[in-house]
C-alpha angles and dihedrals in degrees: 000000000000127000130191113229132184124236115222125221087261092055095255127143132189117235109224114254093241092060093043091053094045091050095038091238117162138147091286096053131085128220133198119220124200137171119238110180106305093343135090114217120203117196129180114245125205113240113240091239091056087068092065112133099013094104114069121210137164091215112098118209122177121237089235091058092047090049093047093049092047092050089049090052092050092049091049091051091048091053090050088054091055094058 
């Protein structure tokens, strides 16, 4: 099925509801867009947080430690950007 969509002045389009429902796309989801010849291809992408719990490990790490380490990493990257 083909739909005609408008392109806004900011380059935005609306994905028809039928396609959004079939691909489970909503405000919380991400999509990847690529160009193949003269076509644009939009594919749903799993959010990183949706992968929580799929990897099993015996090593236990607290959420606070993960958060602290992540904040440290972000701060370190921000300082690199200032140089």
